[in-house]
N, C-alpha and C positions, 0 to 999 in steps of 0.2 A: 454662442457668445465666445469670443476668443479671449484667451488668457495670456497675459504678458509673461514672457519667460525672462527670468532674472539673468542678467549678464554677469559672467564671471570676470571680475576686474583684477583677478590675481590675488584676491583676499579670501581665499578658501578657508573655511573653518578648520583649525588644526585638530587632528585626531587626538583624543585623550588616551594617554597611556601611563602606566605605573612607572614611577622613577625609582632608581636604585641609588644607593650611596648614602651620604651623610645626612640627607634630609629625611630619611625614613626612621621613625622611632624604633628603638630596639626594645621591644616589649617582652614580657614573660621572663625577665631575668631572675636568676636565683644564684646564690653563692653562700658559702658557709658563714656563720656568724663571726663577726670580728671580736666579739667579747661575750662570753657565756654569762648567763644570769647567776648572781651569787659570787662573782669574782670582783676583784678590785684592780683597776688600772692605776698604777702608782703615778701620782702627779707630784710635782715639786711644791707641795702646799705646806710643808713643815710639820706634817702629821704622819705618824707611823701607819703601816698597813693595818695593824691590829686595831688602832683607834678608828681608822676609816671604816673598817669592816663592821665593828660594833655599832658605830653611829648609823651606818647604812641600814643594818638590820632593824634597828629601832625606828629609824625614819620611815622605812618601808611599811612597817605596821601602822604607824600614824597615817601614812599616805593612804593605804587601802581603807582605813576606817573613815578618813576624811572624804574620800571619794564616795563611800557608801552614804555618809551623812549628806553630802552634796546632792546625791541622786534622790534621797528620801525627801529632801526639801522640795525638789521639783515635782515629785509625785504628789506631795501634799498641796503644793501650789495649784496644781491642776484639779485636785479632787476635793479640796475643802468645801464645806457646805454650811448653811445656817445663817443666823443673824450676823455673825462675825465674818462672813465670807469675804467681803471686800477688804477689810484691813488685814486679815490673815493671808489672803491671796497676795497682797502687796508685800507683806512682811516676809513670808516664806520665800518669795522671789529675791528680795533684798539679801536675805541670809544666804540663799543659794549663790548669789554672785560673789559674796565674801568668801564662801567656801571654795569656789572656783579659783580665786586668787591664792588661797592657801595651798590647794592642790599643786598648782604650778610652782609655788615657792618651795614646798617640801620636795617635790620631784627634782627640781633643778639643784637643790642642795645635795641630794643623793648623787646626781651626776657630777657635781663639783668635787665630791669626795672620791671620785673614780669608780663609783658603783653604778648599778643599773636599777632604775625605778620600775615598779609594777606599772603597767600601762593598759592592759586589756581587761574588759569587764569580767571575763571568766576567771582571771587570776584574782581580781578584786573579790569576787563572790566566794572564792575558795579560801581566802585568807583573812577576811574581815572578822572582827570580834563583835560587830554590831548585828543583833538578830534581824533576820529578813522580815519585812512587813508583808502582809497578805497582798495579793494583787488587787483586791477589791477596795471599795471606798469605806473609810472609817469616820467616826464622829470626830469633830475638831479637838475635844479634850484628849482623845486617844492619840490623835496625830501629834499633838504637842507633847504628850507623855513619851511617845516613842522618840521624838527628837531630843528631849531632855536626857533620856537614857543614853542615846548615842553621844551626846555632848560629854556626859560624865565619863563614859568609857575613854573617850579621847583625852579628856583633861587628866584623868588618873595616869594614863600611860605617858602623856606628854610631860607631866611634872617629874615623873621618875626618870624619863629620858633626858630631860634638861639637866637634872642633878648629875646624872651619870656623865653627860657630855662635859659639864664643868669640871668634874673630877678628873677626866681624861685630858683636859686642856683643849677640847674642841669648842672654842669660844664661838665660832661662827654658827655651829649647830645650836648651841645653847641660846644664842641671841635670837635666832629665828623661832625657836620653840617658845621662849618666854615672851618676846616682844610681839610676835604675830599669832602663833597658834593658840597660846593660852589666853591672851588678851581678847582676841576675836571670839573664841568660844565662851569665855566668861560673860562677855557682853551679850551674846546671843542667848545664853542661859537666862540672864536677867529679863530680857525682853519676852521670852517665852513663858517663864515661870509666873510672871505677873498676870498672865491670862487665865491662870488656874486658881487665882485667889477669889474666894467666894464672897464678894461684897455686893451690896444692893446697887442696882443700876440707876434708880430714881429716888426712892424713899429710904432714908437711913433707918436702921434698926433703933 
């Protein structure tokens, strides 16, 4: 059986070859930091470097604690169990989303003041004031108790920081702490704490 040979009409397949020049990504780049952590890049924001530095230090502590609480909410969202699984599963995730927004708000306030925010998990773990929960699964009342403890740590620190910011004339920081961090955490404390009230579910005492 004869096979037909393909005719070359001048449309030969071009050979693939590597290109050079501007189309090639320049990977593995490294360079010195443009700003060291713990320093302030002075911006024309009407605040002294001293005020910016003090606010940044306080905000960074609130930030790492908020990031820790955020992650604890997601852990409990995945691991909660029992009769209240469905409502707590949803509630924990809703609170997680609100904490995500606070993290971004606080971190961007730090940058606005010319500082640098904590960003990596290892730095958060080293600097948070909230005790680390075990890796394993815990009962729902224990999960809620851990979250309430974390909220209180943040609220105590945030109230003190808001007062200090007001005294220094850092109204932007004071506004974020009072209008956002405090109010969100107080509301979440209320929603959590009510789950630990021991009342009858069907028949009144």
